[in-house]
C-alpha positions, 0 to 999 in steps of 0.5 A: 139299954146297951145291947152291944154289951149283952152276950145273951141276945135272947131277943132273937128267941123272943124275949123282951127286956124292955117295957115298950113292946106293946106300944111298938106293936101298935105303931106297926099296926099303921098300914104304911109301917106294916107294909114297909116292914113286911116288904123289907123282911120278905126281901131279906128272906128271899135274897139274903146276901145275894143282892147289892144294896142298889138292887135291893133299893130298886126291888124294895121301891117297886114292891112298896109302889114308890114311883118318884125317887129323890136323890140328895147327892154330894157334888163330889160324886157327880159322875157316880150320880149320873150312872145312878140316874141312868139306872134308876130312870129306867124304872122310876121318875127321878129328881136329884139335887146336889149339895151346893144348890143355891150357891150360898157362900160359906162366909154367909154362915161364918164357915171357913173357906178352903182357900184365901180369897176363894168363893166357896159355896156351902153345902145346903142339905135343908135346901136339898130337902125342901126342893125334893119336898116340893117335887113330892117324892115318894122316897128320898135317897142320900147319896154321899152327903157329908156327916151332919149334912145327912142329918139335916137332910133327914130332919127336913125331908117330908118323904122317908129317907134311906142311905145308898152311899155313906161318904167315906173318902178314905175307904172309897165309899165302900157301899158304892162298889156296885157302881164303881165296877165297870164289869158289874155295871155292864153285866147287871145294869147294862150301863 
């Protein structure tokens, strides 16, 4: 497959260019998969381009029936995480775990440290996942984990995972604009 190079994109009109259509349809017969697909599609149809990702997340979680959300966050976004916690805690039970949990020195993994002689804790996405697994979260949210750490977190999470913030220090984590804007925060979230 190389859909990026396909100019026709006839799949939009229902053409199947694969041999897995029937198998995939069977997977969607699972009640949980079907519910998630239906709710995601309904929200897209009702609110296309009229909601921030954060608003969509809250509505999606409410409609699916998620009550306990886990957040695996980067310690570099701790201020933003506090704001997110205030917003989500009005609606859900929240468990959050920062990336430096357990405080394991980078040297224990043979990783370089940012300064000579400095103790620097390694990011620990597997522990983040395990702690949220123990909390029995319904959905886990990635909030600015570094590339690779997000992959390990997703691999070890028992609950489904979605990403709210992709770490991109150079471009100010653009998807997080709903939290960075003071006016938006006050008018929409009351925070």
